[in-house]
C-alpha positions as CSV (number, residue, x, y, z in Angstrom):
1,M,-28.9,11.8,18.2
2,A,-27.0,14.8,20.6
3,R,-27.0,11.6,22.9
4,V,-24.9,9.0,20.5
5,T,-23.2,12.1,18.8
6,S,-21.6,12.5,23.1
7,W,-21.1,9.0,23.7
8,L,-19.1,8.6,20.5
9,R,-17.3,11.6,21.4
10,E,-16.7,10.1,24.9
11,R,-16.1,6.5,24.3
12,V,-14.7,6.0,21.0
13,G,-12.7,9.8,20.4
14,A,-12.3,11.4,17.3
15,D,-9.3,9.7,16.5
16,T,-10.6,6.1,16.5
17,L,-13.7,7.5,14.5
18,V,-11.1,8.4,11.9
19,L,-9.7,4.9,11.9
20,I,-13.6,3.4,11.5
21,I,-14.6,5.9,8.8
22,A,-11.5,5.1,6.7
23,F,-11.8,1.2,7.3
24,A,-15.6,1.4,6.3
25,F,-14.7,3.3,3.1
26,L,-12.1,0.0,2.5
27,V,-14.7,-2.6,3.5
28,W,-16.5,-0.7,0.6
29,A,-14.4,-0.4,-2.3
30,N,-12.5,-4.0,-1.6
31,Y,-16.6,-5.5,-1.6
32,A,-17.1,-3.3,-4.8
33,T,-14.3,-4.4,-6.2
34,R,-14.8,-8.3,-7.8
35,L,-11.8,-10.7,-8.3
36,W,-10.4,-10.6,-11.8
37,S,-7.4,-10.3,-13.4
38,D,-4.1,-12.4,-12.2
39,D,-7.1,-12.9,-9.6
40,L,-8.7,-15.2,-11.7
41,C,-6.0,-17.1,-12.4
42,L,-5.3,-17.4,-9.1
43,I,-8.5,-19.8,-8.0
44,H,-7.2,-23.2,-7.1
45,T,-8.9,-26.0,-5.2
46,P,-9.3,-24.5,-1.3
47,G,-7.0,-25.2,0.9
48,I,-3.4,-24.7,1.9
49,T,-2.5,-28.4,-0.1
50,D,-3.0,-26.4,-3.3
51,A,-1.2,-23.0,-2.3
52,L,1.5,-24.5,-0.8
53,T,2.1,-26.5,-3.5
54,V,2.0,-23.3,-6.2
55,A,3.9,-21.2,-3.7
56,Y,7.2,-23.6,-4.0
57,Q,6.4,-24.7,-7.8
58,D,7.1,-20.7,-8.2
59,Y,9.1,-20.6,-6.1
60,F,11.7,-22.3,-8.4
61,A,9.7,-21.7,-12.1
62,W,8.9,-17.5,-11.1
63,T,9.4,-15.5,-8.1
64,G,10.7,-16.1,-4.5
65,R,7.8,-14.5,-2.7
66,F,6.5,-18.1,-1.0
67,F,4.7,-16.5,2.2
68,S,3.2,-13.8,-0.3
69,I,2.1,-16.8,-2.9
70,T,0.7,-18.6,-0.4
71,A,-1.0,-16.7,1.0
72,V,-2.9,-15.0,-2.0
73,V,-4.1,-18.4,-3.5
74,F,-5.5,-19.4,-0.4
75,L,-7.6,-16.6,0.3
76,I,-8.7,-16.0,-3.3
77,S,-9.6,-20.0,-3.3
78,A,-11.0,-19.2,-0.2
79,S,-13.3,-16.5,-1.0
80,N,-14.2,-19.3,-4.1
81,V,-16.3,-20.7,-1.4
82,W,-17.3,-18.8,1.6
83,G,-17.6,-15.4,-0.3
84,K,-14.9,-12.3,-0.8
85,L,-16.4,-10.4,2.6
86,P,-13.9,-11.5,4.7
87,F,-10.9,-10.8,2.3
88,D,-12.2,-7.8,2.0
89,V,-12.4,-7.0,5.7
90,L,-8.7,-8.4,6.1
91,N,-7.4,-6.5,3.4
92,A,-9.0,-3.3,4.7
93,A,-7.8,-3.6,8.2
94,V,-4.1,-4.3,6.8
95,F,-4.7,-0.7,5.1
96,V,-5.6,0.2,8.3
97,A,-3.0,-0.8,10.5
98,M,-0.6,0.7,7.8
99,V,-1.8,4.7,8.6
100,V,-1.6,3.7,12.4
101,L,2.2,2.5,11.4
102,M,3.3,5.1,9.7
103,W,1.7,7.8,12.0
104,R,3.2,5.9,15.4
105,L,6.7,6.3,13.3
106,C,6.2,9.7,12.1
107,S,5.6,10.7,15.9
108,I,8.8,8.6,17.1
109,A,10.6,10.2,13.8
110,T,9.5,14.1,15.4
111,Q,9.2,13.5,19.1
112,A,12.1,15.9,19.6
113,I,10.2,18.9,18.4
114,Q,6.5,18.7,18.1
115,P,5.1,15.9,20.8
116,S,2.2,13.8,20.2
117,P,-1.2,15.8,20.4
118,A,-2.3,15.9,24.1
119,T,-6.0,15.4,22.5
120,R,-8.1,12.8,20.8
121,N,-8.9,15.5,18.0
122,G,-5.2,16.4,17.1
123,R,-4.5,12.8,16.6
124,A,-7.8,12.6,14.5
125,V,-6.3,16.0,12.4
126,E,-2.9,14.1,12.3
127,L,-4.7,10.4,11.0
128,A,-6.9,11.5,8.6
129,F,-4.5,13.3,6.8
130,L,-2.0,10.6,6.6
131,F,-5.0,7.8,5.3
132,L,-5.5,10.7,2.5
133,A,-1.8,11.0,1.9
134,A,-1.4,7.0,1.5
135,W,-3.6,6.7,-0.7
136,W,-3.6,9.5,-3.5
137,L,0.5,9.7,-2.9
138,P,1.4,6.4,-4.8
139,R,0.7,6.8,-8.2
140,T,-1.5,3.7,-8.4
141,I,-3.3,2.8,-5.1
142,G,-6.5,0.7,-7.2
143,E,-3.5,-2.1,-8.1
144,I,-2.2,-2.5,-4.3
145,A,-5.3,-1.7,-2.2
146,L,-8.2,-3.0,-3.8
147,W,-6.7,-5.5,-6.2
148,K,-6.3,-8.8,-4.1
149,T,-3.0,-10.0,-5.8
150,G,-1.8,-6.6,-5.6
151,S,-3.0,-5.9,-2.4
152,V,-1.2,-9.2,-0.7
153,T,2.0,-8.8,-3.0
154,Y,2.5,-5.0,-1.9
155,L,0.2,-3.4,0.9
156,W,0.7,-6.4,2.6
157,P,4.4,-6.6,3.2
158,M,4.7,-2.7,3.1
159,T,2.8,-2.9,6.5
160,G,4.3,-5.9,8.0
161,E,8.3,-4.0,7.1
162,L,7.2,-1.0,9.0
163,F,5.6,-3.0,11.8
164,V,9.2,-4.6,12.2
165,V,10.8,-1.1,11.8
166,Y,8.2,0.5,14.2
167,R,8.9,-3.2,16.8
168,A,12.7,-2.8,16.2
169,L,12.7,1.4,17.4
170,T,10.5,0.3,20.3
171,H,11.2,-2.5,21.6
172,R,12.7,-2.2,25.2
173,T,14.7,-4.5,25.6
174,P,17.7,-6.0,22.4
175,R,16.3,-9.9,23.0
176,S,13.4,-10.5,20.6
177,P,10.4,-13.3,20.7
178,I,10.1,-16.4,18.2
179,W,7.1,-14.9,17.2
180,L,8.6,-11.1,16.4
181,M,11.5,-13.0,15.0
182,A,9.2,-15.5,12.5
183,S,7.5,-12.3,11.6
184,A,10.5,-10.2,10.6
185,F,11.5,-13.4,8.6
186,V,8.1,-14.1,6.7
187,A,7.9,-10.3,5.6
188,A,11.4,-10.5,5.1
189,T,10.2,-12.6,1.9
190,C,7.7,-10.7,0.2
191,L,9.2,-7.7,-1.8
192,E,12.4,-7.8,-2.8
193,P,13.6,-4.5,-3.2
194,L,12.0,-3.6,0.2
195,S,13.2,-6.3,2.7
196,V,16.8,-5.5,1.3
197,L,16.2,-2.0,2.1
198,V,14.9,-3.1,5.6
199,S,17.8,-5.2,6.3
200,A,20.1,-3.0,5.6
201,M,18.2,-0.2,8.3
202,L,18.7,-3.1,10.9
203,V,22.1,-4.1,10.1
204,A,23.0,-0.3,10.3
205,W,20.3,0.0,13.9
206,S,21.7,-2.9,14.9
207,W,25.5,-1.6,14.7
208,W,24.8,2.0,16.5
209,R,23.5,0.0,19.1
210,W,26.5,-2.0,19.5
211,R,29.4,1.2,19.7
212,N,26.9,2.6,21.4
213,A,27.8,0.3,23.9
214,Q,23.8,-0.7,24.0
215,A,23.0,-4.6,22.8
216,P,22.0,-5.2,19.4
217,M,18.7,-6.6,18.1
218,A,20.8,-9.4,16.6
219,G,17.7,-11.9,16.8
220,L,15.2,-9.4,14.9
221,T,18.4,-8.2,12.2
222,A,19.2,-12.1,11.7
223,S,15.7,-13.3,10.9
224,H,14.8,-10.9,8.9
225,T,18.2,-10.9,6.8
226,A,17.7,-14.5,6.2
227,G,14.2,-13.5,5.2
228,T,15.8,-11.7,2.6
229,I,18.0,-14.4,1.3
230,F,15.5,-17.0,0.8
231,L,14.0,-14.4,-1.2
232,I,16.9,-13.3,-3.2
233,A,18.7,-16.2,-3.1
234,A,15.0,-18.3,-5.2
235,P,15.7,-19.5,-8.5
236,G,12.4,-18.4,-9.5
237,N,14.0,-15.1,-9.6
238,F,16.5,-15.9,-12.6
239,A,14.0,-18.0,-14.4
240,R,12.0,-15.0,-14.3
241,A,14.9,-12.5,-15.2
242,A,15.5,-15.0,-18.0
243,T,12.0,-14.2,-19.4
244,L,12.5,-10.3,-19.6
245,P,14.3,-8.3,-22.3
246,A,18.3,-7.4,-21.3
247,S,18.6,-3.7,-19.9
248,S,21.7,-2.1,-19.5
249,I,22.8,-0.3,-16.7
250,L,22.0,3.1,-18.3
251,D,18.5,1.2,-19.4
252,R,17.4,1.0,-15.9
253,L,18.9,4.1,-14.9
254,E,16.7,5.7,-17.0
255,G,13.5,3.7,-16.4
256,V,14.0,4.4,-12.5
257,I,13.5,8.1,-13.1
258,G,10.7,7.7,-15.2
259,N,9.3,5.8,-11.9
260,L,11.1,8.6,-9.9
261,G,9.1,11.4,-12.3
262,S,5.7,9.6,-11.9
263,L,5.5,10.2,-8.0
264,L,4.9,13.6,-8.0
265,D,1.8,15.1,-9.8
266,A,-1.5,17.0,-9.2
267,Y,-2.7,15.0,-6.3
268,W,-0.2,16.3,-4.5
269,L,-1.3,19.6,-3.8
270,P,-4.0,19.5,-1.8
271,L,-2.2,17.7,0.5
272,I,0.8,20.4,0.4
273,A,-1.5,23.2,0.6
274,L,-2.6,21.8,3.5
275,I,0.4,21.7,5.5
276,I,0.9,25.6,4.4
277,I,-2.7,26.0,6.2
278,S,-1.3,24.1,9.2
279,Q,1.2,27.0,9.7
280,L,-0.9,29.7,9.7
281,Q,-2.2,31.9,12.9
282,W,-4.2,34.1,13.6
283,R,-2.9,36.9,15.0
284,A,-3.6,40.6,15.7
285,G,-6.5,40.3,13.4
286,R,-4.2,38.8,10.2
287,L,-2.7,35.5,9.3
288,S,0.5,35.1,9.3
289,W,3.3,32.0,9.0
290,Q,5.0,30.3,12.6
291,A,8.1,30.0,11.4
292,A,10.0,26.9,13.2
293,P,12.3,27.7,16.0
294,G,15.7,27.0,13.5
295,G,13.8,28.1,10.2
296,L,13.1,26.8,7.9
297,A,15.6,24.8,7.2
298,E,15.0,22.8,10.5
299,W,11.2,22.7,9.5
300,L,12.3,21.0,6.4
301,R,14.4,18.8,8.3
302,A,11.2,18.0,10.6
303,G,13.2,16.3,13.3
304,S,14.4,13.1,12.2
305,G,11.6,12.9,9.2
306,W,14.7,13.7,6.9
307,I,15.5,10.4,7.1
308,F,11.6,8.9,5.3
309,P,12.7,11.0,1.8
310,A,16.1,9.8,2.1
311,L,14.7,6.4,2.4
312,A,12.4,6.4,-0.1
313,L,15.8,7.8,-2.8
314,A,17.7,4.5,-0.9
315,F,14.4,2.6,-2.5
316,M,14.3,4.1,-5.9
317,C,18.6,3.4,-6.6
318,L,17.6,-0.3,-5.6
319,L,15.3,-0.7,-8.3
320,I,18.1,-0.3,-10.2
321,G,19.1,-4.1,-10.2
322,A,15.6,-4.8,-11.3
323,P,15.4,-5.5,-15.0
324,R,13.4,-1.7,-17.1
325,A,11.0,-4.5,-18.0
326,S,9.6,-5.1,-14.4
327,L,9.5,-1.6,-13.0
328,A,5.1,-1.4,-13.3
329,A,4.4,1.8,-11.3
330,R,3.1,-0.4,-8.7
331,V,6.9,-1.4,-7.7
332,S,7.3,2.1,-6.6
333,F,4.6,1.9,-3.7
334,P,7.0,1.8,-0.7
335,A,8.3,5.8,-1.9
336,S,5.7,7.1,-2.1
337,I,4.5,5.4,0.8
338,L,7.9,6.7,2.4
339,L,6.9,9.7,1.3
340,A,3.8,10.4,2.3
341,C,5.4,9.9,6.3
342,Y,7.6,13.1,5.5
343,I,4.5,15.2,4.3
344,T,3.4,14.1,7.6
345,A,5.7,14.3,9.7
346,L,6.1,18.1,8.0
347,F,2.3,18.1,8.9
348,R,2.7,17.4,12.7
349,C,5.4,20.4,12.9
350,R,2.7,22.7,12.6
351,A,1.6,25.8,14.6
352,I,-1.3,24.1,16.9
353,S,-3.9,26.0,17.8
354,A,-7.9,25.5,18.7
355,L,-8.7,27.4,15.8
356,G,-6.2,26.4,13.6
357,E,-7.6,22.8,14.5
358,R,-10.9,23.4,13.8
359,V,-9.9,24.8,10.2
360,L,-7.7,21.6,9.5
361,A,-10.6,19.0,10.5
362,V,-12.9,21.5,7.6
363,C,-10.8,21.2,5.6
364,L,-9.8,17.5,6.3
365,V,-13.6,17.1,6.0
366,S,-14.3,18.1,2.4
367,L,-10.8,16.3,1.3
368,F,-12.5,13.4,2.3
369,A,-15.3,14.3,0.8
370,T,-13.9,14.8,-2.8
371,H,-11.9,11.4,-2.3
372,V,-15.0,9.8,-2.0
373,A,-16.5,11.4,-5.0
374,L,-13.6,10.8,-7.0
375,T,-13.2,7.2,-6.1
376,A,-17.0,6.0,-6.3
377,P,-17.6,6.5,-9.9
378,D,-15.1,4.8,-11.0
379,T,-15.1,2.0,-8.4
380,L,-18.9,1.4,-9.5
381,L,-18.6,1.4,-12.9
382,I,-16.0,-1.3,-12.9
383,R,-17.7,-2.8,-10.4
384,Q,-20.8,-2.7,-13.5
385,T,-18.6,-3.9,-15.8
386,L,-17.6,-6.8,-14.3
387,D,-21.7,-7.5,-13.4
388,S,-22.5,-7.7,-17.3
389,W,-20.6,-10.0,-18.2
390,T,-21.3,-12.6,-15.2
391,A,-24.6,-12.0,-16.0
392,D,-24.7,-12.2,-19.6
393,S,-27.0,-15.8,-20.9
394,Q,-23.9,-17.1,-23.0
395,F,-22.0,-18.1,-20.0
396,R,-25.0,-20.4,-18.9
397,D,-25.6,-22.2,-22.7
398,G,-22.9,-25.0,-21.9
399,P,-19.0,-26.0,-21.7
400,N,-18.9,-25.2,-25.3
401,T,-20.3,-22.1,-25.7
402,A,-17.5,-19.8,-27.5
403,V,-18.6,-16.5,-25.5
404,T,-19.2,-13.0,-27.3
405,L,-18.8,-10.0,-25.2
406,P,-18.9,-6.0,-26.3
407,L,-15.6,-4.6,-26.0
408,V,-15.5,-2.6,-23.2
409,K,-12.7,0.5,-22.5
410,F,-12.1,2.6,-19.8
411,K,-10.4,6.0,-20.8
412,G,-10.3,4.4,-24.5
413,R,-8.1,1.8,-23.1
414,T,-8.5,-2.2,-22.1
415,L,-5.9,-1.7,-19.5
416,F,-5.8,1.5,-17.9
417,V,-4.4,1.7,-14.6
418,R,-3.9,5.0,-12.8
419,K,-4.6,6.1,-8.9
420,H,-7.7,4.4,-7.7
421,V,-8.8,2.9,-11.1
422,H,-7.9,-0.4,-12.0
423,F,-8.9,-1.4,-15.2
424,V,-8.1,-4.8,-17.1
425,G,-10.9,-5.6,-19.2
426,F,-11.2,-8.3,-22.5
427,T,-9.4,-8.0,-25.4
428,S,-10.0,-9.6,-28.8
429,D,-7.4,-12.1,-28.8
430,P,-9.0,-15.6,-26.5
431,T,-5.4,-16.3,-25.3
432,Y,-5.1,-13.5,-23.6
433,F,-4.8,-14.6,-20.1
434,V,-8.2,-12.2,-18.1
435,N,-9.8,-13.8,-21.1
436,A,-8.7,-17.8,-20.7
437,C,-8.9,-17.4,-17.0
438,Y,-12.3,-16.4,-17.1
439,A,-13.5,-18.3,-19.7
440,A,-11.7,-21.6,-17.0
441,L,-13.4,-20.2,-14.3
442,A,-16.6,-20.1,-16.0
443,R,-16.7,-23.5,-17.8
444,V,-16.9,-22.5,-21.3
445,A,-14.9,-22.7,-24.5
446,S,-13.3,-19.4,-24.3
447,V,-14.0,-15.6,-24.0
448,T,-13.9,-12.4,-26.4
449,A,-14.4,-9.1,-26.9
450,R,-15.2,-7.5,-29.8
């Protein structure tokens, strides 16, 4: 065992090991979460043809997210043939990629005042902190990281846009390769307010480079902006908006303020406490606060890290343009990720010492154990509920069967979406979309819960 541990430490490194552990947890959590809710309604004939057809129809009738719809229909339909595990692995990899991109952007933001840790152990501490922040800061994460429709619609676009921003900041030449421009176009067609925000950032970045006698990132900016126009101008957006209740600017503002308040809850406190602990140093037999060179104000700026909360606020302001009825908690996910980047930037400005890094490592291991202890029971309970429905003998009684199942509630509700929990149960109405799609997939007449 000691040899294995030594080999892992030398060859793999603590930072890579953190990502492997996070990836393994995410694969398990994805695997434990079955296809359900909207997923059930998106199962079509496997192959790209049906996926493109559905996306094309939605572009004119419901939403402009052409490539997101194509991806989710194709992957979910294919899962019905070759199993869900490939999708689970891919989804977990996208989340890990988002964490790595967040860390790199935080490193760029704080480079002037805190260079990247010289050791892989230092990077491991930061990556572990970022993983926990990315999971626990959003008001809802199970709906975005485990539910397949939500993942492709929110997690994947966020990862794609972070990649575009990272490439824009680090690309050495103003000329963008075709693959990068194509990637920027696709990323821009996925999530409306995020697409508008990133396009505005790229335009501002190109303008800044031009004003400073540097060649602007014209190709990348143009391709992303074209994707934003393709998304926003979709006839489906207007058709969908027409089905929602009308809302005034004040009504929308009230809705956004409500979402803004949901960005802060008790799950932030352990991470904030960890940031405070990271600033403590043991000196002359007592603990003392390691003040930033420029004082508290400079520490709160975190180099250029202050840009992250500014962008989060700008993103929330963009939501005023959407009808209040469309402002679900998952819509604020990008703002939560930007705030996670900010507190990680503060964390990177810590007083680094051998003892301090060991203390932080112990704290993070304890937090991860708590993370599993909180997430696993709920995930397994939901999995057991879904398995019990599938195993019910009524589904083997023929296509004319009207299946009646026990009414299952999570914390007293048939619809409960909060943090890692995403539960959408059957109702007493057989025409409810979850009931109807499940009945069609199971090839029975109807499904009712009583």
